[in-house]
N, C-alpha and C positions, 0 to 999 in steps of 0.2 A: 328463519335462519334455524335449521338445525342447532340443537343445544347439547346433546346426549354426551356424556360424562364431563361435564367442566363446572369448576368448583365457581358456586354461590358468589364468590366477591370478584369473578371477574369483572372487569365493568362492561357494560353492556353497551349496543352502537349511540340509544339514544341519551345515554349520559354526554352532560355536558365536555368538553375537554377543552382544555386550559391550549390556548393559542401564542400564548406569550414567545415572545423572540428570543425564547434562551436559547442556548448551542445546544441540550437533546431537549429541543418542545417538538423536534417532527417526530426523535424516534417513541418519545415519552405518550404523545400524540396517532402514533402507528398503535403502538401497545396499546390505549385504551380501547382500541377496536378489532383488538382480539379474537372477540366470537368472533369476528367475521373472516375471517381466513384459517382460522385453527378446526381440523374436524377432526371425528373417530379414525382412527384406525386400528389395524390388529395384523399383527405379525407374528409368524411359529419362529421357535428360536432350538431350536435342536443342539442341545451339548453333551458332549462324547469326553467320554477319558477311559485312557489305558498304559495300563504300566509296559508297554512291549518288553521290556528284559534285555536289550539288545538281542535280541534273537530274531535270526535269518527267517527269511519269510513274513514277518509283520508285516511288511508294507504289503502286502497283496494281499489281504484280509481285508484292510481296509474300509476300500470300497463296497464290501461282502456286510459287514455291520453296520457301519456308517452309514453310509448313505442308500445304501439298500434295505435296511432292517431285518438281515438276516442273522439266523444262530442264535435266535432263539430259543431256549427248551419250557414249551407251553407248561410240560406236565411240572415243572421247578415251581413256574411262576401260577398261578392259580388266578390272578388276574390276567393274565394273556390266553387262559386257557379261556377265556367267557369270547374271544376276539374269534373270526373264523379266518384264520392264519391258514388255510388250508387256498383260499382266494388271493390272500392279499398278507403284505406284513404287517405287524401287526400295527409299529410304530406310522407306517402309511396309514392305515385304516382310521387312527383316531383321528385324525383330522375333521370326520364328522361325527366324533360322537362324544363329543364335550360343546356345551354352550358356553363360549369363556365369557359371556357377558351376565348370566346368571351368578348372583350376589348370596348366593347359598351358599354352604355345608358341601363340596361331592368330595367324595372318595374318588381313587382311582379304581378299584372293586368294583364301582357303580356304572362305571360313564360310557355303557353303553345302553341303559337306558333310557340315552338323549340318544342315540342317534336316528339319526334321519328325519332332525330337526335342521331344517334348509334356515340357510339366512333368508329368502324372500320370504318363508311363513309367519317371520316373528313380526308383530306390530308395535311401537309400544306408546302409538297418538301421535309421533314428531313428525313437523310440518317437513319432507322431504325434497322437496323442490329449493331452485336456485331460482336468484332474482329476473334471470328470464326468466323462467314457467318450465323448464328442463327438470323433470327428474332427479336428485342427488341419491348417492346411495346413501343407507344411515350412514351405514361405518365401511370405510375403505380401505379392501384386505389387500395389502402388498403382496406380490410374488402369486396368486388365483388360485390362496389358499393353501397355497406350496410350500416349505422351509424355507425365510427370509433370508435367515442366518444361520450358517455352519458354525460352530465353535466347536473345534478340537482344541485338548489339551492332552501331549503325551510326552511319559514318564520315560528315566533310562534307553533316549532312541541312542546314547553314546555309551560305551562301558566306564562306569563309574568308578574303577578300578585306578585306584590314585595315581600308580605308576603312567597308566596309560592315558593319562588328563590332562587338557592342555587348556589357558588361558585364555583359546580363543576358538568361539565355534568355527566347526566346520563350515562352510557355505552349503559344503556336498549332498552334509544330510540333510539341510532345510530343505534343499531343493528334491530331494528324493522324495522328501514325504509332500512337499507340497506338488508334486509333479502327480504323484498318485490318486491324494484328492483331486484335485483339477479334471483328471483322466475321470475321475466317477461323478463326479459332478453334471449339473443340465451344462448345459452351451449360455455363455452369458453373465457364468456368475465371479465377480470379483474380488481378489485379495484385500481386505482389509486391511488385517494387522496380522505379521508375519515376527516373532521371535524366539530368540531362543538362548536358553543359558545354560551351556555345557550339554546336559542333558536331558533340562526341558525345553518343550517346544509345543509356542498359542499359536495355534493360524485359526483366524477368522473371515468367512467370506459368507459374502451379499448378493443375492438375486440382484440381478438389474433393476428391478424398481426400489427397493430397499437401499442403494447404495446411492442413488441418490440425492437421497436423504442423510445420510450421516457426516458426519462432522465432528470436530474436532476431536479426534484419533490420538489418543497418547497411551505408550507401552513405556513398562517400567519394569528392569529385572532389582530382583534385591533376594541376594546370596546367604545361604544361613550352611551349617553345615562344618565338617572339617577342611573343607577351603575356601567358607567366606572371605572374600577378601572386602573390608570397607561395608560389607554389601550387596557388591557388584559382580562380584561371581563366588562361588560355592558349588560342592554338587550335591545339596540340596539347597531350598529357596523355593521363589515364586515368580512366577514371567505376568504381570498383571496389563489389562488396557481397558483403559476408559474411550469409551464412543459416544456419542448424541444423535438422536431418532430425533428426522423430523424440527431441529430448534428445542426440541422441550425438553427430550425425556434421555438423562442418563443413564447410560448402561457402563456397570462393568464386570469383567471377567479373571477371572483369576487361577491360574492355569499352578497345582503347587507339587511337590513333594516335599514330607516332613520327612525326621527321623524315624530311621527302623529298628526294629530291637520290643524286642514282650517284656524288661524287665523295667522298676521303677524309674529310674536312669532313665529310658530312652522314653515312658509317658514323659518324664518330667523337660524332659530336650522340645518334642515332640509340642507342648504347651509356649516353652520359651521359641520357637521358629515362629508361630504362628505369630503371637506377640510382638515379635521379632520384624514382620513383614506387614501388619496391619500400622505397625509403627514409622518404619519406612520408605513403605509406599507414597511416596508424592507424586501426582499428576500433572502436565506442565498447564499453566493458565489457560483458562477457557481466554478464546477469540471468536464474540459476538457481532456481530454488526461492524467489524474492523475494529472494535477497540478491544482491546488483551488487560484480562483484568491484571490487577497486582500480584497477586500470589496465585500457587495453583492448588490442585484438591487434593483431596486424600481423600480417606474410606472415609464412606459415615456422609460424605458429601453429595454419593452416587441417589439418583434413582431408587434403581434395580441391581444388584450387587450378586455375580455368581461364582462359587466358591467350588472349585474344583480338582480333583489331582489324585494321588497317595499318599492318602492322609496318613497311614498306616498303623493309624488307631484297630488295634487287637478285640478281639473277645478273651477273658480273664474272668477269673475264678471261678472255673468249671474246669476236670481235666480232656488238655486239647485230643487222647487216646477217645473219652469219652464221646467228641463233639464230631469228633472223622468218622467214627461208627454210624451214630447214630444219621449223620447225614448220608452215610455209603449207602447205609438202608436205600433210604429216600432214592436215591440217585439208581437206587436197581429196582427199586418200586416194591421192595420187601417188604414195607414197614407196617403197610395195611396190609392184613392176611385176609383180608374179605374180600379184595378188588382179584379180579381174576388177572395172570398173568399177560403182559405188556410186552405185544413183539420188540418192546427198547429192554431186554431184559439184561442185565449184566452179565458176562460171562464171570467164570471161576473166579478168575482174580480180580474183576473188580474193576475190569478196563474198558472201556470202549478207545478203541482201535480208531485212526482217522482214517475216514474212507470215505466212498464216491456211496448213495441211495442208490439199491439196488431198484427204484420205480422209475430212479431217472428226475425225480423230481428234487429239487435243489432247495425249494425254499422255507426246507425248518435249516440250514445255515449246516449241513449236514458234510454236504461237502467244501473241499476247499479252493475256490477257484485258484485255476491255474495263470488269467488272466486281470487285467483289473476292470473290475465291470465299470461300463458309463453309462449304463439306466439306471436314475436314481427311482426308488418306490412312490416318489411324492406325483410325479408323472401319472399314474393313473387315471384315466377318463372315464372310471365304471360307469353305470349306471345306479345309482343305489335301491331310485324308485325303480325297478324292477324285478331287484336282487328279492328272493324268497323269505320269509319271517321264520325264525328259525321256532322250533318246533318244544313248547314247555317243558319238554321230560330231556331235551338235550343243555337246560342250565347248570351249571356246576352248584350248588349249595355253598353258601359262606364258609368258607374252609376256615373259621375264628368257630363255628360250631361244632368243628368236626376234630376229637382228641390225633386222628390219626392223619391230620394232615397236613404241610408241608408249612402251609403256614402257621402252624400253633407249633411246633418244632423250632420255627425263625422265633418267634413268638415267647420262645420259651430262654430261645440265647442270646435276645436281641437287650434284656435289662442289664447283660454283661458287657456291655460292648465300652470302650475307655471312653471312646468320641462324647455317649450322651450321658456317661457320668462327670467328664472334664466339663459337659455343658451345661453339666446342672450344680456340680462345686463352682463356675464363672472361672474358670481361670482357663478357659478358649476356649472359641467359637458363643460364648456366649451374649455376645451384644447386640442379638434380637436372629440371629442365625436359626434357621430351621432345614426340616428334611422332610423329602417326602415318604411315606410310608414305604418300608422297607420288604417287598414281597419276594425275593428271589434270594437264591444259594450265597454263601459267602462267596467274594470274588478272590479270595487269595487261602492257602497256595495252592495252586495245583500241580501235578507232572506236567509240561509238555506234552500237547498231544494227545489226549486224552478232554472226554470233557468229565468226567465227575469223580476222577482217581483227586485224591487228595492228596498233600504232602508224603510221598512214600520213602524218603529221606532218610538220613540219620537222626536229621533234628526235627522231621517231623510235626513239623510249625502245627500249634492247633488255626483252623480254618478261622477266617476275621474278613469283614468289611472291611478291607482297607483302602479298597477307591470309591471315591462317594461325592454327589454333586450335590453342592447345598445351595442357600439362596436366600437374598430377606430384601425387604423393601424399604421404602423410608422409614413407612408405618411402624415397621417393628423398632429399626432403630431410636424411634423417636418414642415408642412406647418403653423399650429397656431402658429408656434416662430417666421417662417419668418415674419407670419401676423405681431406679433408684432413689430419684431424687426424695421420693416418699419412703423411705424404707429410711433416709439417714436425718430426713423428719423424723421420723418416728420413733428415732431414735435418741435426738433430740429431746422431743418431750417426754421420753422416757427415763432418762439419766437429769431432767429438771424435775418429772417428779420425786426421781428417789434422793431428791435435793432438798424436795423440800416435805421429805417426810411424807409421803401419800401415797406409797410404793404400794402400800397394804390393801388403798381404799379398793378393791375392786369389783364393790358391789356398787359405786357410783357409777351410771353408766355414762355421762361424758365426762369421766375419765379411762382415757389408753391403757389397755394391757401392756406389758413388758413385751419387746419385739428385741429381738436376735439374728441381726441376719445370718452372722456369722456360724450361729450352732443349726439353722435353719436349711444350710447348706454345707455340713458340715458331711463327714466322711463313714455314715449311719449306713444302715439295713437302707433306709430310705430311698440312700442315694440308686438302689436296682431300681427303684418302683417305677413302671412304665408305663403305670391305668393315665397320670396327671400330662404326662409327652403326647402319648398317642390322641388326645382331646383335644392338646393344642395345634396337630401339624394334621387332623381331619379337614382342614378349614383351606380346603387349597385354591378359590378364587380370593383374591386380596385386593382392596381397593386401598390405591395410596394416590394421596395430595402429593406430588413432583415438587420440587425447590421452582419450579414456575410456577404453580402455583397452579398445575392441572390436576384432573382428577383422573391416574389410570388404574388398570383392572390386570392381573397375574392368574395363571390358570395355569398348576402342574397337570401337564394328562398323561405324557409317561415318564415313568422311572423305572429300568431292569439291566439285567446285566444279557450279555451274547454269552449265552450258559457255550454253544456250542465254536465259539471259536478260544480252538487248540494252539497257534504257537507261539503263544507266551504260558509263562507260569499266572499271571494275574488276567481276570474275562473283563471284556471291556463292558464298561457302563456309560448308559445313556438313557440323556432323561430329554423331554421334548414341552415345552411350555408356550400356551397362546398368552400373547401379547397387545391389551387393550389400550391404545394411548391417545389424545391430543395429539395430533403434531399440525405443523404450519403445512399451506398447502400454498408451494410459492407462487402458482396463476395467482390465485387471489389475495396473498401479501400485496404481488405487486401492482396489483389492482388498489389495494386499500392504501395502499405508501404514495401513489399518485395521485391519488383523492384526498390525502392529508396532504400530501406536499402544495398542493392547488388552490387549499383551505386558508392553510398558512401563508401562503404565500399575497394572497387575496386578501387575508387579512392587515399582514405585516404591513403591504403597498399601500391599505388606506390612513393605517397612523406615519408614512415615511413621506416625507417631500419626493414629491415629482416633479419633473418637467419635460415637456415635451419641445422639439425641434423640431423647426421648418427650414426649406431652405426656399430664399426667395429667388425666381430670376422672370427675366423678360423676356416675350416668345417674339421671335425673331421678326415674325408678322406684321407685329403690332407695339408699339413701344407703350401703349398706356396700357396695355393687357397683361395683367402679371398673374404668372403662376406659382402655384407652394407644390412640395412633394416635401414628403417626410425625411428627418434628418437624415433614418440610418440608409435608405436609399445610398446617401453621398454625393457630393458633389463633382463635376465633372467641367472642367475648366475650355476640355478643346483644347485646342493648340497654343501652345506658346513658344516663342522664342526666346534668342541670348537678350536680354537687356526690357524686354518685352514684360512688363505687370500688367496683372491684370487681379479686379476683385469681384468676393461676391461676397453675399450678405446672409447670417444665420440671425432668424426670430423665434428665441426661447421663449417661451411660457410658462408661469406656474402655474400647471394646470392640477396641481394636489389640495389638498385642507390645512396643509400647513406652510411656513415660512419655508424659502427655499435658497439654501447657500452656494454658488457650486463658480465652478475657474477650471481655465483648461490646464489640463498638464502633460509633462513629459511620457512620452508613447515608455511604456517599460522595455526595457532590452536583455537580451541577454546576458549571464554572469560574463560569458566569454566572452563575450564580442566589446575589444577596447575603443571600436572604429565611431569614428563622431562622424555623425548624419550631417551632410551639408544644411544650410540654412538656406532654404527656398520658399519656406513658407510662415505667415505670419496672421496670428487670426490678435481683433485688440475687440470690447465691448465700446458699445456706442448708444445713446440714446435710440428709444427704439426709435426704426421708421414708417411705423403704424401710427403712433403719436404724435412722430414730429418729422410728418412730411417737412421735407427741405431743410430741415435745421441742422443744427451743428452738430458733427460728427467727431467732436473729442473724443478721444478717450475718457472713458467712468474708469478704470482700473482691473486690476486682474480678477481679483473676486469682487460677486454679483449676489443680495441678495433680495428678494423678488417676494412678494404679500401676495398670495392666489390671487388670480386674477391678473397680475403685471405683467408688462411683456420688458423685452432687451432685445439688440441687438448686436450682432456681432459681423465684424466683419473681417474676410480670410483673402489675404491678400498673397499673392503668388511672382517671387522676379527670382528669376534664376541670374545670378550673378557671381557666382564664385566659379572660380576658370578651371578647379581640380574638377569641379561637378558638371562644368560643361564637357571638358573630353569625357567623362563614362558616360556621360548621356548622347553623348559623338558614337562612342564607342559601343551602345546598346548594352553597356554592364550595369545600368543604371537603369531605371525609371521615375516620372514625375508621378510616384502614388507613395500616396503616407496616411496615418489616421491619424484625426483628431480627439482629443478623452477628454471629454467635456463630465469632473468628475462635481455629482451633489453631495453634498456633506450630509452625510446618514443616510444619502439612496444608492441606487443602481448608476452606476456610470454611464452616461452614450458615447457610443464609438461613431464616428462621423467619415467615413473614405473622402478621400482628396485622390483624385484622376488628374491626370494631364496630357497631350501628349505633345510629346518632345518633337521641334521641326528643326534638323542639321541645321549647324551655321558652321560656314567658314571659319572661326574663333576655336580655339582650341586644337587647331590639328596643325603636324609637322609642315616641313616646308617640303618636306618630300611630296606630300599628298596636295600641297598645295601647286604645285607644278604640274600635273596631272585633270586637274577643275578643267574643263575644255571650256568653249565660248559660252556663256547664259550662266557658266556660275553654281555653286553647291546645288540651287533648287534646279536646274537643267540637268546635272547629274544625278540628282536624287532621282529624280521623276523619269530617269531614261533609264537604273537599274532596278526601279522601281522597293527598295530598300534602302535604308541608312547602312550604319557602321561606317568602318575606317575603309579608309581609300589604299587600293592594292596597289601596292610598288612596284607590279610586277605592268601597271598599267599604261598608258601612253603617255608623254609626256608631251603637253601642247605649251609651256612655256621654258622662258628658261630663269623668270623671276616670277613670283605670284603675283598674278594682275591684281591682287585686294592691295597689295602691299603699293604697289608702283602706282593706284587711284589713290591712296592714303597722299604718299609720297608727291606726286603732285596736287592733289589740293593746299595742300599745307604751304607750298613755293607760291601756288598762285593765290591763297589767301594772307600769306604773309607780302606780298607786295600789294595787294588791296588795302589793307591797313595801313599802311604809308602815303599811299597814296587815296586815302581817308583823311589822316592824318594831315595833309598839306595841305590839304580842302576844304577842312571844317578846323576852325579853330579853336573848337571846347575840344572836338576829339585831342587824345591824347596817348601816344603809346609808352606802356610802362617798363621804359627801358634803366627805370632805374634795378630795375627786377631781373639780379641774374637768372638764367633759362630760359624763361618766358618766351613761347605760349606752353613749355613742357613741363615748366613745374610747378604742382599741383597748388603746392602754397603759395602761388602766385596768381591765379585764377579770381576773374573778377564776375563771372557769370554764372557760373554753376548753381548756384540758389536761384536762378531763374526760375519762372514757374514750368518754360514751355525745354528745360534744359534734360531731362530724362527723355521729352519727345523726340527732342532733336537728334541726341543720340540713336533712339531704336532706330527712327529711320537711316541713319550712316548705315546703322547695319544690314540692315536691308536692303540698301543699294551695292552693298558686300555682294550680299547673298545672291541679289541678283542681276548679278554683274554690271550696273550700271551708274554712270560718272556720279559720283559725289555731291559736285557743288548743284547738278540739275537736282538732288532732293533737297536741298534747302529752298527755303523759299526766298528769295532772291529781297524781302523787307526786314530783313534776318540781319541783325551791324554784322560787319563784317569781322569783328575784334572778338564775337560773340560765337561766331562762324567756327575762326581761327583758334578758338580758344575745345569747341566740341571735337571740329575734327583731330585736332593734337591730340588727344585725350583715347578717342576711337585708335589710333595710332598706336599709344604709348601700352594699350587693351590691349589689340590684335600682336604686339613684337612679346607682351605679356604671355600670352593664351600661348602662343609655337612652343610646343613641348619639346623639340631640339632647339629654340632660340634659330638666331642666325650664325652666331659662332657656336659650334658646335663642344658638350664637352672633350670629345678626341681633339679638336682643334683647337681647344684653348688649350687643352695641356700640352699640346704640339709648340703652340707660343710660349708657354712659361716656360716651359724647357728650352726655347731659343733666345729669350728674352731675360735671364735671373734677374735682372736692376728694372724692370719694370714696372715704372711708377715711383722708384726711390728716389731721384734726382729732382721731384716735387713739380714740375711743369719746366723747370731753367736748362732745358736742349739747347746745345747748340741748333744750326741748319744741318751742323754732317750729321750728328747725330738723329734727327728726327728723321730723318734722310732716311741712316739707316732703319731705325726704328720699322717703317711702313714698310721699304723692302723687306723686309722680315716676315712680317703679317702678312705683307701679300702672299710670298712664296707660300708660305703655309695656306691661305686661305686657296691660295691656288690646284691642291689637289681637290676642291669639293665647288666645283665650277659654280655649281647655282646659288652656295652660299655666298662666293665670292662678287657677282655681278649685285647680288640682295646688300650687300655690306659697301659696297660702293655707292647703291643709289641714294641708303641714308647718311652715310656721310656728304655725299655731295650736297644732300636735299640742307643739312645742318649747315653746310658751307655757306649755302644759298642767302639759309635765312639770318644766319650772322649778319651777311652783308648786308640784304635787307632793314633788317634792325637794329644794328650797331655797326654804322657805316664807319667807313676810318678811310683818311686821305690819302696819298702816297706816301704821303711824308711820315702819316704814322704806323702805316704796314709797316715801314723799312725799320721804323724803330720796335718796331713790334715786333719785326725777326732778330735785330743786330740787339733787343736787349736783352740785360743779364738780370733780370729783377731779385731782389729776396726772395721768401715766400710768401705769396700774398696772405694775409689773413681768409680763415672761411667764412666768417658771420661780422667782420667788422670792418668791411670796404665802405670806404666813403668815397662817394663817388665827386667832394668840392676840387677846386681846382688846387685848392693848398694837400692832395692827398703824393702831389706829385714825388712827397719828401717820401714815400716809399721804394723808391728805388736807389739802389745802389750808388755813391758815391763815384763806383767805377765803370758806371753804366757811359754807354757809348750816343750821345742824339744828337741829330739836328737844331739846330738853331731852335732855342724856347718857342719864339714865336711863333714856327713851323709845323710844331707839330701840339697837340692837346692832349697832355698827360691824361688828365681825368676820361677822355673818352678809349683811350689806351686799355687804360684798367676796368673801364666796365666793357670792354671785348674780352679780357683776359677774364673777366671773372664771368662773361656768360658763357663763352666757349666750356668751359673748368666745370662749369655744372652742369650744361645740355650735354655734354660728355659724360657727365657722371650720369644722369639719369636714360641718357638712350643706349648707357656702355654695361649698365646692369640689365637692362632690361632685353635686350642683344647677345649676351653672355650666358652659356649653359655652367656651372662650374659647381659643385656642390662646395659652400661658406661653409668655413669653422664655426658652430656655436657662440667662440671667445668673439666677445667683443673688439677686442683687437685687430684678433685673428680677420677675423670679418671686416673690418674696415680697411681693414692691409686690401684683403683681396676683392675688393669694390676697389679701390686706385687703382689696381693695376687694369681693371675692366676701362675704367676711366681714360686711363695714358692708351689703351686700343686706340680711343677712340678717338683722345683728340687732337693724338698728333695728324689726324688725318684732316682735322678739321681747320688747324689753324693752317694758312694761306702762308709764302715765303712775301709775296709780294700782290697788286693790284690784281 
């Protein structure tokens, strides 16, 4: 793997990685292998700054100088004079003039010496092949060598006049400059950051390759000046943006406009503005891998910072008139009298007026573009190998050695630059900030429309380098901090020596000499010294260890002004940087991430409990052939019907290395899902069927612990018995699908899908549907329709009453007669007459606990679905009493399952309205009253004939069963019809002979010898209980939640049925 530009402290792939199962194990393990997915990258960053002074037409010049690189005057910048600007613009041509990987000091003026050194021609002995054997580039050049980042800082894009200012940025102004820049940039460049602070505008654009690697962009404005409000607004200030390249390298760009003015107060204000911006700028917290840091970053936390704009620092200590005259001579070409006259000699008034080139060549920038150019100078695909080498006589001698050169004049002015003096005095830009050597004329102040005519107004300001581009690296900040710490330590030691009285012991080599930093940085004549500063800035290639531990390098390729741009009183300044940095390659990181995640998962699983779930099933071909399937595939029970249970078994084995505890848990539901799922699936643990073939299946508990190699079985039972669930399955609004969740403590959950196919049934259907079922039952109808679902009410009516109801009623009547016959023939056979409501009262049933009870009940349901006689379904050897109880149970289930019942809610409402006193008389109605109630009920039910017929069938059946089970003689029936008994106790009835005392003394009966009063009481109690059970089963009404009111409603339902069950005579 290539390892260029890597910090030696980076962990290599061969080092052991801690795979402990902590929350940050994955990120730490991936980071430990960062050498495998981080590669050297190279990007070119172009920074431009321009104070447009709110002059019209400046946006039309933007493409000319910032993107195309035009407007440079080579005769005023000797470094640019060495480049062949006739064939190409200097900034675009510089991309092959600097080896950014070189760690040696390189002057900008010597950049041409490295022309022609291509990346393919360099070799540092590294293995650049990938794991697959394919050749990988040593350095990934983003943007194919073109500019990857365009960073533009503009000042005074609106008037800074206090009267014209607003507290809100005008979006149309920002849009104007964005449109101008986007029109000039090559296609595909993306806006990364855009922020305006009144007159300040910062724009950052990235090429498609670079934009994809940028993250964590954060822009912060800081206002100063006379309108500075809490640091957010102001006619001066700065706009700063932070971006992260390739998840590794932090870049900060700050566009500023500091206080103007030439006096000392203005200078102090500029220093104050700078320190205000530095202390107030705080970027948003970093977001790395979805984890947001607690605090935001500030200046000094970045890896590379670039500060540019109209800093407004002036040249002082010299007469302004002398500076203007000296520079004007250079502009006219009259300073060096030994040179021949040039074709660009200034006129008598010293003004070069804005004009077009006579030869039509606009490459020197003298032509002001009438429209924004859309061609970037960096798109040139010229072949450098075919270019002709320059003649040695064409090389310009070193300008520093020529006293008549422009550079010599600039060198004499730069020591009087306020910015450099403030840096030495540590008042501003002293925390490691640097600037490339200045080889161009001062950028301020010019008469608009001229190339070299300095301020001719009344103020006649001295030319100054107000527009600057500074930069610093993390290494610069750390070096400054180290220097401050060393000075502090030296001062403390000096004070300690003075306190000990050895401050004069200078002959002792082990004693430090006195050092006073304040004296060294005082405003003496040494402050204008320039040589020491020159030594510091000549090293343009800087190696930096970033915050993430990578080694990056920054090189300054170009630093110049565009002298021929004349639409503002400031000249724009541009700088081109080459940044070599280590960045994450997303596809390589994704590969490493997958490998690490897999390794962590494997290592973690080895120490975690693990179980294997197998589904046991028997093949339909042979009962002895067992087949096993993995539990994750699920369990399919096949066809499941109403009240038909089915079971399957699972084998759970501990296949891990440690003991495993597990249990089945409830399936998680959505927070807003308040509905409770019906209970149709049950699971229980039993002893392993493998180890205990044919053994007991007694439940073992809800949680099981197995040692490695042990097994246990789980039995899954399916039983659809909830009536509401049955209705939903019939209507196909629900499915027999669920998921069992087996939770392993400290292990992974196992999800076992459960499926079954629902067999449509006649239970759970309305009476309107049931009467539309043809001969053959619901099974035949489903087969005919080839689908389930509800039965449309538009279908043909085949019966006046459900055949299923008729079959059940008929079976109950027949079995009641048979039970009495069996009792008469068998002495040991006794009918439970002392239990009111039998065989309809569930509390009186005697055979429900029998082993074959569920089987008999399911058989009756199948017979009803297939339209078969009920009695033929039950074997003849089953006792008649058991058969009667099972059939009665199924009948009640059938009645309760009908959504609309036999007395629907609308019919019930009419009955209650017609008989308001229903159920209030306690059963002590006279024959006339009873007959009136029956007439009213029948009149209401006659409006629904199908329901009326079913109601009559039911009540008639109850009367016949009562006559069979609790028969009365003629005299007893007459006594029952003529009686006026007191209310009968509900639960304390006694059927002994002495119970006749419960009748009132006013009752009129025949002779006591002809009437069995106990039999009458048994009949009354039976009718009352049977009517109560059936009434609630067939009537549909919204019963209140209150127990008392609910009981009253059930009494009214009982009364409706009871009045039809009781006969007035034999």
